[in-house]
PDB file of N, CA, C and O in Angstrom:
ATOM      1  N   UNK A   1      12.343   7.135  20.556  1.00  0.00           N
ATOM      2  CA  UNK A   1      11.150   6.870  19.732  1.00  0.00           C
ATOM      3  C   UNK A   1      10.919   5.466  19.898  1.00  0.00           C
ATOM      4  O   UNK A   1      11.803   4.612  19.973  1.00  0.00           O
ATOM      5  N   UNK A   2       9.415   5.233  19.962  1.00  0.00           N
ATOM      6  CA  UNK A   2       8.603   4.043  19.994  1.00  0.00           C
ATOM      7  C   UNK A   2       8.180   3.810  18.828  1.00  0.00           C
ATOM      8  O   UNK A   2       7.585   4.607  18.104  1.00  0.00           O
ATOM      9  N   UNK A   3       8.487   2.626  18.575  1.00  0.00           N
ATOM     10  CA  UNK A   3       7.644   1.945  17.133  1.00  0.00           C
ATOM     11  C   UNK A   3       6.107   2.832  16.833  1.00  0.00           C
ATOM     12  O   UNK A   3       5.965   3.653  15.927  1.00  0.00           O
ATOM     13  N   UNK A   4       5.116   2.459  17.761  1.00  0.00           N
ATOM     14  CA  UNK A   4       4.018   3.000  17.875  1.00  0.00           C
ATOM     15  C   UNK A   4       3.931   4.727  17.467  1.00  0.00           C
ATOM     16  O   UNK A   4       2.957   5.180  16.866  1.00  0.00           O
ATOM     17  N   UNK A   5       5.053   5.546  17.877  1.00  0.00           N
ATOM     18  CA  UNK A   5       5.126   6.959  17.555  1.00  0.00           C
ATOM     19  C   UNK A   5       5.641   7.263  15.646  1.00  0.00           C
ATOM     20  O   UNK A   5       5.249   8.179  14.923  1.00  0.00           O
ATOM     21  N   UNK A   6       6.580   6.159  15.309  1.00  0.00           N
ATOM     22  CA  UNK A   6       6.901   6.093  14.220  1.00  0.00           C
ATOM     23  C   UNK A   6       5.843   5.862  13.490  1.00  0.00           C
ATOM     24  O   UNK A   6       5.873   6.547  12.467  1.00  0.00           O
ATOM     25  N   UNK A   7       4.650   4.998  13.596  1.00  0.00           N
ATOM     26  CA  UNK A   7       3.638   4.703  12.712  1.00  0.00           C
ATOM     27  C   UNK A   7       2.744   6.098  12.594  1.00  0.00           C
ATOM     28  O   UNK A   7       2.304   6.590  11.555  1.00  0.00           O
ATOM     29  N   UNK A   8       2.583   6.655  14.113  1.00  0.00           N
ATOM     30  CA  UNK A   8       1.622   7.431  14.061  1.00  0.00           C
ATOM     31  C   UNK A   8       2.502   9.000  13.455  1.00  0.00           C
ATOM     32  O   UNK A   8       1.720   9.726  12.841  1.00  0.00           O
ATOM     33  N   UNK A   9       3.668   9.453  13.536  1.00  0.00           N
ATOM     34  CA  UNK A   9       3.978  10.128  12.525  1.00  0.00           C
ATOM     35  C   UNK A   9       4.012   9.879  11.044  1.00  0.00           C
ATOM     36  O   UNK A   9       4.455  10.839  10.414  1.00  0.00           O
ATOM     37  N   UNK A  10       3.740   9.081  10.493  1.00  0.00           N
ATOM     38  CA  UNK A  10       3.502   8.213   9.013  1.00  0.00           C
ATOM     39  C   UNK A  10       4.506   7.987   8.233  1.00  0.00           C
ATOM     40  O   UNK A  10       4.664   8.285   7.049  1.00  0.00           O
ATOM     41  N   UNK A  11       5.288   7.354   9.080  1.00  0.00           N
ATOM     42  CA  UNK A  11       6.725   6.807   8.362  1.00  0.00           C
ATOM     43  C   UNK A  11       6.486   5.807   7.128  1.00  0.00           C
ATOM     44  O   UNK A  11       5.454   5.139   7.074  1.00  0.00           O
ATOM     45  N   UNK A  12       7.228   5.749   6.387  1.00  0.00           N
ATOM     46  CA  UNK A  12       6.968   5.108   4.932  1.00  0.00           C
ATOM     47  C   UNK A  12       7.290   3.727   6.304  1.00  0.00           C
ATOM     48  O   UNK A  12       7.616   3.658   7.489  1.00  0.00           O
ATOM     49  N   UNK A  13       6.822   2.554   4.805  1.00  0.00           N
ATOM     50  CA  UNK A  13       6.795   1.347   5.541  1.00  0.00           C
ATOM     51  C   UNK A  13       8.318   0.760   5.334  1.00  0.00           C
ATOM     52  O   UNK A  13       8.637  -0.212   6.018  1.00  0.00           O
ATOM     53  N   UNK A  14       9.412   1.402   4.274  1.00  0.00           N
ATOM     54  CA  UNK A  14      10.856   1.179   4.661  1.00  0.00           C
ATOM     55  C   UNK A  14      10.874   1.809   5.686  1.00  0.00           C
ATOM     56  O   UNK A  14      11.106   0.991   6.575  1.00  0.00           O
ATOM     57  N   UNK A  15      10.738   3.046   6.217  1.00  0.00           N
ATOM     58  CA  UNK A  15      11.469   3.446   7.831  1.00  0.00           C
ATOM     59  C   UNK A  15      11.132   2.435   8.874  1.00  0.00           C
ATOM     60  O   UNK A  15      11.901   1.966   9.713  1.00  0.00           O
ATOM     61  N   UNK A  16       9.791   2.153   8.688  1.00  0.00           N
ATOM     62  CA  UNK A  16       9.471   1.315   9.886  1.00  0.00           C
ATOM     63  C   UNK A  16      10.295  -0.356   9.703  1.00  0.00           C
ATOM     64  O   UNK A  16      10.764  -0.887  10.710  1.00  0.00           O
ATOM     65  N   UNK A  17      10.377  -0.983   8.462  1.00  0.00           N
ATOM     66  CA  UNK A  17      11.043  -1.828   8.514  1.00  0.00           C
ATOM     67  C   UNK A  17      12.654  -1.827   9.072  1.00  0.00           C
ATOM     68  O   UNK A  17      13.131  -2.810   9.640  1.00  0.00           O
ATOM     69  N   UNK A  18      13.427  -0.560   8.819  1.00  0.00           N
ATOM     70  CA  UNK A  18      14.465  -0.383   9.225  1.00  0.00           C
ATOM     71  C   UNK A  18      14.581  -0.131  10.949  1.00  0.00           C
ATOM     72  O   UNK A  18      15.484  -0.572  11.660  1.00  0.00           O
ATOM     73  N   UNK A  19      13.654   0.525  11.305  1.00  0.00           N
ATOM     74  CA  UNK A  19      13.587   0.857  13.127  1.00  0.00           C
ATOM     75  C   UNK A  19      13.488  -0.739  13.360  1.00  0.00           C
ATOM     76  O   UNK A  19      14.255  -1.188  14.212  1.00  0.00           O
ATOM     77  N   UNK A  20      12.644  -1.633  12.710  1.00  0.00           N
ATOM     78  CA  UNK A  20      12.606  -2.864  13.649  1.00  0.00           C
ATOM     79  C   UNK A  20      13.523  -3.322  13.588  1.00  0.00           C
ATOM     80  O   UNK A  20      13.918  -3.701  14.691  1.00  0.00           O
ATOM     81  N   UNK A  21      14.502  -3.627  12.381  1.00  0.00           N
ATOM     82  CA  UNK A  21      15.439  -4.552  12.269  1.00  0.00           C
ATOM     83  C   UNK A  21      16.584  -3.373  13.068  1.00  0.00           C
ATOM     84  O   UNK A  21      16.306  -3.970  14.108  1.00  0.00           O
ATOM     85  N   UNK A  22      17.156  -2.751  13.329  1.00  0.00           N
ATOM     86  CA  UNK A  22      18.244  -2.056  13.881  1.00  0.00           C
ATOM     87  C   UNK A  22      18.035  -2.434  15.735  1.00  0.00           C
ATOM     88  O   UNK A  22      17.018  -2.882  16.265  1.00  0.00           O
ATOM     89  N   UNK A  23      18.675  -2.259  16.063  1.00  0.00           N
ATOM     90  CA  UNK A  23      18.954  -2.188  17.984  1.00  0.00           C
ATOM     91  C   UNK A  23      19.629  -3.673  17.793  1.00  0.00           C
ATOM     92  O   UNK A  23      19.727  -4.441  16.836  1.00  0.00           O
ATOM     93  N   UNK A  24      20.139  -3.713  19.462  1.00  0.00           N
ATOM     94  CA  UNK A  24      20.998  -5.004  19.796  1.00  0.00           C
ATOM     95  C   UNK A  24      19.689  -6.259  19.282  1.00  0.00           C
ATOM     96  O   UNK A  24      18.525  -6.279  18.883  1.00  0.00           O
ATOM     97  N   UNK A  25      20.722  -7.119  19.589  1.00  0.00           N
ATOM     98  CA  UNK A  25      19.759  -8.603  19.835  1.00  0.00           C
ATOM     99  C   UNK A  25      19.484  -8.529  21.261  1.00  0.00           C
ATOM    100  O   UNK A  25      20.274  -8.015  22.054  1.00  0.00           O
ATOM    101  N   UNK A  26      18.336  -9.054  21.602  1.00  0.00           N
ATOM    102  CA  UNK A  26      17.915  -9.708  22.589  1.00  0.00           C
ATOM    103  C   UNK A  26      17.539 -11.485  22.231  1.00  0.00           C
ATOM    104  O   UNK A  26      17.335 -12.005  21.134  1.00  0.00           O
ATOM    105  N   UNK A  27      17.550 -12.161  23.717  1.00  0.00           N
ATOM    106  CA  UNK A  27      16.817 -13.403  23.575  1.00  0.00           C
ATOM    107  C   UNK A  27      15.740 -13.595  24.560  1.00  0.00           C
ATOM    108  O   UNK A  27      15.776 -13.332  25.762  1.00  0.00           O
ATOM    109  N   UNK A  28      15.063 -13.945  24.075  1.00  0.00           N
ATOM    110  CA  UNK A  28      13.477 -13.992  24.489  1.00  0.00           C
ATOM    111  C   UNK A  28      13.218 -15.512  24.450  1.00  0.00           C
ATOM    112  O   UNK A  28      13.871 -16.164  23.634  1.00  0.00           O
ATOM    113  N   UNK A  29      12.224 -16.221  25.345  1.00  0.00           N
ATOM    114  CA  UNK A  29      11.677 -17.652  25.368  1.00  0.00           C
ATOM    115  C   UNK A  29      10.169 -17.427  25.673  1.00  0.00           C
ATOM    116  O   UNK A  29       9.690 -17.131  26.767  1.00  0.00           O
ATOM    117  N   UNK A  30       9.192 -17.719  23.930  1.00  0.00           N
ATOM    118  CA  UNK A  30       7.850 -18.207  23.851  1.00  0.00           C
ATOM    119  C   UNK A  30       7.574 -19.537  23.887  1.00  0.00           C
ATOM    120  O   UNK A  30       8.141 -20.387  23.200  1.00  0.00           O
ATOM    121  N   UNK A  31       6.578 -19.759  24.801  1.00  0.00           N
ATOM    122  CA  UNK A  31       5.640 -20.933  24.588  1.00  0.00           C
ATOM    123  C   UNK A  31       4.833 -21.242  23.711  1.00  0.00           C
ATOM    124  O   UNK A  31       3.791 -20.587  23.676  1.00  0.00           O
ATOM    125  N   UNK A  32       5.045 -22.391  22.664  1.00  0.00           N
ATOM    126  CA  UNK A  32       4.204 -22.244  21.808  1.00  0.00           C
ATOM    127  C   UNK A  32       4.053 -23.935  21.526  1.00  0.00           C
ATOM    128  O   UNK A  32       4.825 -24.796  21.949  1.00  0.00           O
ATOM    129  N   UNK A  33       2.791 -24.157  20.659  1.00  0.00           N
ATOM    130  CA  UNK A  33       2.512 -25.931  20.521  1.00  0.00           C
ATOM    131  C   UNK A  33       3.778 -26.691  19.988  1.00  0.00           C
ATOM    132  O   UNK A  33       4.560 -25.902  19.457  1.00  0.00           O
ATOM    133  N   UNK A  34       4.063 -27.557  19.978  1.00  0.00           N
ATOM    134  CA  UNK A  34       5.101 -28.297  19.229  1.00  0.00           C
ATOM    135  C   UNK A  34       4.948 -28.315  17.707  1.00  0.00           C
ATOM    136  O   UNK A  34       5.904 -28.029  16.986  1.00  0.00           O
ATOM    137  N   UNK A  35       3.307 -28.774  17.028  1.00  0.00           N
ATOM    138  CA  UNK A  35       2.899 -28.916  16.344  1.00  0.00           C
ATOM    139  C   UNK A  35       3.701 -27.220  15.181  1.00  0.00           C
ATOM    140  O   UNK A  35       4.350 -27.098  14.142  1.00  0.00           O
ATOM    141  N   UNK A  36       3.192 -26.438  16.065  1.00  0.00           N
ATOM    142  CA  UNK A  36       3.331 -25.006  15.296  1.00  0.00           C
ATOM    143  C   UNK A  36       4.516 -25.058  15.172  1.00  0.00           C
ATOM    144  O   UNK A  36       5.012 -25.318  14.076  1.00  0.00           O
ATOM    145  N   UNK A  37       5.427 -24.773  16.507  1.00  0.00           N
ATOM    146  CA  UNK A  37       7.182 -24.858  16.226  1.00  0.00           C
ATOM    147  C   UNK A  37       7.413 -26.139  14.985  1.00  0.00           C
ATOM    148  O   UNK A  37       7.479 -25.579  13.890  1.00  0.00           O
ATOM    149  N   UNK A  38       7.505 -27.152  14.891  1.00  0.00           N
ATOM    150  CA  UNK A  38       7.503 -28.301  14.075  1.00  0.00           C
ATOM    151  C   UNK A  38       7.059 -27.364  12.450  1.00  0.00           C
ATOM    152  O   UNK A  38       7.897 -27.061  11.600  1.00  0.00           O
ATOM    153  N   UNK A  39       5.770 -27.098  12.373  1.00  0.00           N
ATOM    154  CA  UNK A  39       5.394 -26.686  11.199  1.00  0.00           C
ATOM    155  C   UNK A  39       6.167 -25.117  10.279  1.00  0.00           C
ATOM    156  O   UNK A  39       6.378 -24.896   9.086  1.00  0.00           O
ATOM    157  N   UNK A  40       6.463 -24.085  11.873  1.00  0.00           N
ATOM    158  CA  UNK A  40       7.358 -22.856  11.127  1.00  0.00           C
ATOM    159  C   UNK A  40       8.301 -23.696  10.939  1.00  0.00           C
ATOM    160  O   UNK A  40       8.317 -23.859   9.719  1.00  0.00           O
ATOM    161  N   UNK A  41       9.594 -24.725  11.688  1.00  0.00           N
ATOM    162  CA  UNK A  41      10.900 -24.964  11.246  1.00  0.00           C
ATOM    163  C   UNK A  41      10.576 -25.336  10.058  1.00  0.00           C
ATOM    164  O   UNK A  41      11.136 -24.588   9.256  1.00  0.00           O
ATOM    165  N   UNK A  42       9.759 -26.361   9.384  1.00  0.00           N
ATOM    166  CA  UNK A  42       9.601 -26.686   8.483  1.00  0.00           C
ATOM    167  C   UNK A  42       9.583 -25.543   7.276  1.00  0.00           C
ATOM    168  O   UNK A  42      10.343 -25.451   6.313  1.00  0.00           O
ATOM    169  N   UNK A  43       8.706 -24.889   7.569  1.00  0.00           N
ATOM    170  CA  UNK A  43       8.344 -23.392   6.206  1.00  0.00           C
ATOM    171  C   UNK A  43       9.648 -22.958   6.186  1.00  0.00           C
ATOM    172  O   UNK A  43      10.225 -22.831   5.106  1.00  0.00           O
ATOM    173  N   UNK A  44      10.473 -22.587   7.765  1.00  0.00           N
ATOM    174  CA  UNK A  44      11.673 -21.616   7.489  1.00  0.00           C
ATOM    175  C   UNK A  44      12.638 -22.338   6.223  1.00  0.00           C
ATOM    176  O   UNK A  44      12.960 -21.809   5.160  1.00  0.00           O
ATOM    177  N   UNK A  45      13.074 -24.115   6.857  1.00  0.00           N
ATOM    178  CA  UNK A  45      13.783 -25.349   5.921  1.00  0.00           C
ATOM    179  C   UNK A  45      13.254 -24.416   4.550  1.00  0.00           C
ATOM    180  O   UNK A  45      13.900 -23.512   4.021  1.00  0.00           O
ATOM    181  N   UNK A  46      12.275 -24.772   4.258  1.00  0.00           N
ATOM    182  CA  UNK A  46      11.789 -24.455   2.702  1.00  0.00           C
ATOM    183  C   UNK A  46      12.259 -23.458   1.955  1.00  0.00           C
ATOM    184  O   UNK A  46      12.854 -23.651   0.895  1.00  0.00           O
ATOM    185  N   UNK A  47      11.965 -22.005   2.590  1.00  0.00           N
ATOM    186  CA  UNK A  47      12.646 -20.725   2.482  1.00  0.00           C
ATOM    187  C   UNK A  47      14.155 -20.353   2.836  1.00  0.00           C
ATOM    188  O   UNK A  47      14.596 -19.212   2.968  1.00  0.00           O
ATOM    189  N   UNK A  48      14.820 -21.492   2.957  1.00  0.00           N
ATOM    190  CA  UNK A  48      16.233 -21.277   3.086  1.00  0.00           C
ATOM    191  C   UNK A  48      16.547 -20.282   4.319  1.00  0.00           C
ATOM    192  O   UNK A  48      17.530 -19.541   4.281  1.00  0.00           O
ATOM    193  N   UNK A  49      15.623 -20.307   5.457  1.00  0.00           N
ATOM    194  CA  UNK A  49      16.136 -19.821   6.938  1.00  0.00           C
ATOM    195  C   UNK A  49      16.340 -20.450   8.008  1.00  0.00           C
ATOM    196  O   UNK A  49      16.371 -21.681   8.023  1.00  0.00           O
ATOM    197  N   UNK A  50      16.509 -19.723   9.067  1.00  0.00           N
ATOM    198  CA  UNK A  50      16.452 -20.779  10.543  1.00  0.00           C
ATOM    199  C   UNK A  50      15.017 -20.405  11.190  1.00  0.00           C
ATOM    200  O   UNK A  50      14.148 -19.542  11.070  1.00  0.00           O
ATOM    201  N   UNK A  51      15.209 -21.231  11.726  1.00  0.00           N
ATOM    202  CA  UNK A  51      13.818 -20.761  12.517  1.00  0.00           C
ATOM    203  C   UNK A  51      13.769 -19.357  13.148  1.00  0.00           C
ATOM    204  O   UNK A  51      12.767 -18.727  12.812  1.00  0.00           O
ATOM    205  N   UNK A  52      14.665 -18.672  14.038  1.00  0.00           N
ATOM    206  CA  UNK A  52      14.620 -17.478  13.994  1.00  0.00           C
ATOM    207  C   UNK A  52      14.446 -16.434  13.306  1.00  0.00           C
ATOM    208  O   UNK A  52      13.954 -15.366  13.670  1.00  0.00           O
ATOM    209  N   UNK A  53      14.954 -16.808  12.032  1.00  0.00           N
ATOM    210  CA  UNK A  53      15.362 -15.709  10.946  1.00  0.00           C
ATOM    211  C   UNK A  53      13.690 -15.613  10.766  1.00  0.00           C
ATOM    212  O   UNK A  53      13.136 -14.519  10.876  1.00  0.00           O
ATOM    213  N   UNK A  54      12.935 -16.829  10.486  1.00  0.00           N
ATOM    214  CA  UNK A  54      11.696 -16.517   9.901  1.00  0.00           C
ATOM    215  C   UNK A  54      10.854 -16.267  10.880  1.00  0.00           C
ATOM    216  O   UNK A  54       9.862 -15.604  10.577  1.00  0.00           O
ATOM    217  N   UNK A  55      11.022 -16.753  12.405  1.00  0.00           N
ATOM    218  CA  UNK A  55      10.292 -15.896  12.863  1.00  0.00           C
ATOM    219  C   UNK A  55       9.705 -14.470  13.223  1.00  0.00           C
ATOM    220  O   UNK A  55       8.601 -14.049  13.570  1.00  0.00           O
ATOM    221  N   UNK A  56      11.317 -13.762  12.908  1.00  0.00           N
ATOM    222  CA  UNK A  56      11.746 -12.261  13.229  1.00  0.00           C
ATOM    223  C   UNK A  56      10.897 -11.813  11.557  1.00  0.00           C
ATOM    224  O   UNK A  56      10.209 -10.794  11.605  1.00  0.00           O
ATOM    225  N   UNK A  57      10.949 -12.367  10.533  1.00  0.00           N
ATOM    226  CA  UNK A  57      10.387 -12.078   9.722  1.00  0.00           C
ATOM    227  C   UNK A  57       8.735 -11.628   9.613  1.00  0.00           C
ATOM    228  O   UNK A  57       8.077 -10.671   9.205  1.00  0.00           O
ATOM    229  N   UNK A  58       8.509 -12.969  10.257  1.00  0.00           N
ATOM    230  CA  UNK A  58       6.620 -13.120  10.380  1.00  0.00           C
ATOM    231  C   UNK A  58       6.453 -11.632  11.267  1.00  0.00           C
ATOM    232  O   UNK A  58       5.677 -10.771  10.853  1.00  0.00           O
ATOM    233  N   UNK A  59       7.021 -11.490  12.146  1.00  0.00           N
ATOM    234  CA  UNK A  59       6.491 -10.623  13.703  1.00  0.00           C
ATOM    235  C   UNK A  59       6.901  -9.238  12.609  1.00  0.00           C
ATOM    236  O   UNK A  59       5.871  -8.602  12.385  1.00  0.00           O
ATOM    237  N   UNK A  60       8.201  -8.598  11.851  1.00  0.00           N
ATOM    238  CA  UNK A  60       8.022  -7.631  11.298  1.00  0.00           C
ATOM    239  C   UNK A  60       6.875  -7.545   9.735  1.00  0.00           C
ATOM    240  O   UNK A  60       6.408  -6.544   9.191  1.00  0.00           O
ATOM    241  N   UNK A  61       6.755  -8.642   9.467  1.00  0.00           N
ATOM    242  CA  UNK A  61       5.301  -8.419   8.059  1.00  0.00           C
ATOM    243  C   UNK A  61       4.410  -8.235   8.632  1.00  0.00           C
ATOM    244  O   UNK A  61       3.447  -7.721   8.063  1.00  0.00           O
ATOM    245  N   UNK A  62       4.339  -8.604  10.120  1.00  0.00           N
ATOM    246  CA  UNK A  62       2.812  -8.370  10.642  1.00  0.00           C
ATOM    247  C   UNK A  62       3.037  -7.028  11.205  1.00  0.00           C
ATOM    248  O   UNK A  62       2.036  -6.339  11.397  1.00  0.00           O
ATOM    249  N   UNK A  63       4.132  -6.576  11.484  1.00  0.00           N
ATOM    250  CA  UNK A  63       3.675  -5.106  12.368  1.00  0.00           C
ATOM    251  C   UNK A  63       3.812  -4.081  11.105  1.00  0.00           C
ATOM    252  O   UNK A  63       3.585  -2.898  11.361  1.00  0.00           O
ATOM    253  N   UNK A  64       4.196  -4.458   9.638  1.00  0.00           N
ATOM    254  CA  UNK A  64       4.246  -3.271   9.141  1.00  0.00           C
ATOM    255  C   UNK A  64       3.688  -3.429   8.060  1.00  0.00           C
ATOM    256  O   UNK A  64       4.014  -2.764   7.077  1.00  0.00           O
ATOM    257  N   UNK A  65       2.680  -4.396   8.031  1.00  0.00           N
ATOM    258  CA  UNK A  65       1.876  -4.610   6.470  1.00  0.00           C
ATOM    259  C   UNK A  65       0.767  -3.659   6.849  1.00  0.00           C
ATOM    260  O   UNK A  65       0.276  -3.259   7.904  1.00  0.00           O
ATOM    261  N   UNK A  66       0.569  -3.457   5.532  1.00  0.00           N
ATOM    262  CA  UNK A  66      -0.879  -2.370   5.211  1.00  0.00           C
ATOM    263  C   UNK A  66      -1.664  -2.526   5.541  1.00  0.00           C
ATOM    264  O   UNK A  66      -1.900  -3.728   5.657  1.00  0.00           O
ATOM    265  N   UNK A  67      -2.896  -1.480   6.041  1.00  0.00           N
ATOM    266  CA  UNK A  67      -3.731  -1.645   6.737  1.00  0.00           C
ATOM    267  C   UNK A  67      -5.079  -1.650   5.767  1.00  0.00           C
ATOM    268  O   UNK A  67      -6.195  -1.816   6.261  1.00  0.00           O
TER     269      UNK A  67
END
């Protein structure tokens, strides 16, 4: 099942979150401005997270946010 199908089926925000954190890890490469990377790394540190965990959290929050 794709994430969009899950959303369209009316799945709860909890189910959507569970779907997004499940599955195998995969490596990605993205290009972002160094200032954005530095600011995000600083924000992650303030929250006690790694940069990767912070990036995942931001993506999940955006995908599961209330309409």
